[in-house]
N, C-alpha and C positions, 0 to 999 in steps of 0.2 A: 735852954740853948741860947748862946749869945747871937747877936745879929750877924757877925762875920761867919760863924759856923752855919747858921741858917741859910745864908746866901750861898755858901759853898755847897751845901747839901742840895739846894734847889738847882744850882748850876750843874752839878754832877748828874742829877736826875734828868735834866733837860738834855744833856749831852748823851746820856745812855739811851734815852728814848729816840733821839735823832739817829744815833749809830745803829740802833736796832731796826730802823726803817730801811736800811740799805739792803741791796742784794747780797746775801751771805750764803756761804757754804759751810756746813757743819756736818758732823757725823749724824747718823740717824738718831742717836741719843741726845743730840744738841751740843756735843763737845767740840772744842776748837783744837783738839790734839788727838793723835792716833799713834799706833805703833809702826815702826819701820817694818816693811815687808808684809804687813798684815793685809788680809782681805777686809775691806770696810764698805759699809753702805753709807753713802753721803746723801745729803739733801741740799738742794739749791733753793733758797726761799727768796722770792721776788715779790715785793709789795709795790702797789701802784702809788706813786707819790705826787701825781698830778690829777687834774680834773678831767682826764681822758684815759682811755684804755691803753694798756700795754698790748702790743700785737706780735712782738717777737722778742725772744731772749736768746742771745748767743753767748756760749761759754767756751773759753779757750782752756783746754786741758793742760794742767801744769806738767812741765817736763819730768819724766821719770815715773809718772803715774800711769798705770795700765787700766783703762776703763774697760770693763768686761760686759756689763748688761745694764738695761734700763727698766724702770717700772713705767708702764703705760700711764698716760694722763689723758682721760677723755677730753675731747675738744682741742687737742694739740697734735700737730704733725711734727715729727722729729726727723732731722736729717743730720748726717755726720760727715766730717772730712777726716780722711786717714792719710798717714804717711806711707812711704814705699813699703814699709814692713807690715802694713795693715793695722797699725795702732791708731786709735781715735785721737785726733788732735783738736777738733772743735765739734761742738754740738749746737744745733740751732733748733729751738722749739718755736713753732708758729701757731698762734691761737689768740685768745682774747682773755685778758685779765681786766676786769672792770675797775673803775675808780672805787676806792675804799675796800678793795679786795687784795688778796695775795695768792700766789700759787707756790706749791712745793714740787720740785722735780727731783725724784729719787733715782740714784744710779749706784752700781757697785763697781769697785775698783780694787786693784792691788797697789798698795803704797810702795814708794821707792824703798830699796833695801837699806839705804843710809838715812840717818837722822838729818833733819833740816826743816825747811818751811815750804809749804805749798802756797803759792799765790794764785788765786782764782780770778781771772779777768772775765768780767761779765759785761755784756753790752745790751742795754734795755731799750727797745725801740717803741715809741708811742705812736698812736694813731695819726698824729700830724707829721710823722716822719722824723721827729727829733730823737736823738740817741743819747742816753746817759751812759757814760763809760765808767764803770766801776773797775778801774784798772790802775789806780795810783797816779794817773796823769794830772790830777788836781787833788789837793788835800781834802776837798769837800766830797770827793767820790773815790774813797779808798777801795782797793782790791781786798776781798775777803782772804784771810790767811788761816791755815791749819798747820800746827806744829807736828812734825813727825819725830818721835822719840825712840 
């Protein structure tokens, strides 16, 4: 392998490992796509990227997605916000994820009937009160996306 190809491979690996560290939503099988109108189990994976614990995770439910149920996660309290029609619009989990750990929050939902993209806005609060906004507000903190086909 020539030097340029080697450097490109190293750069790609570094970017992939960095991207994999972000708060991400995927299907239960780890896919970034699902079918329109389908009932799907999703997982929100939240790693701790600092030398202090994460104490709260807030997720905004993408428009058109109908969240139907949650899997319990010992050590975490869950609260939800709903709209006038009773649909869940936000979920907040409070608990503790220690440095060098991650947590997975599982939930079931019905996908929108039409194809498109779901953007998952996630807000990760650390023990010192700082919040990392995984919501596309900064290129370094992208929102996780799932394609609906």
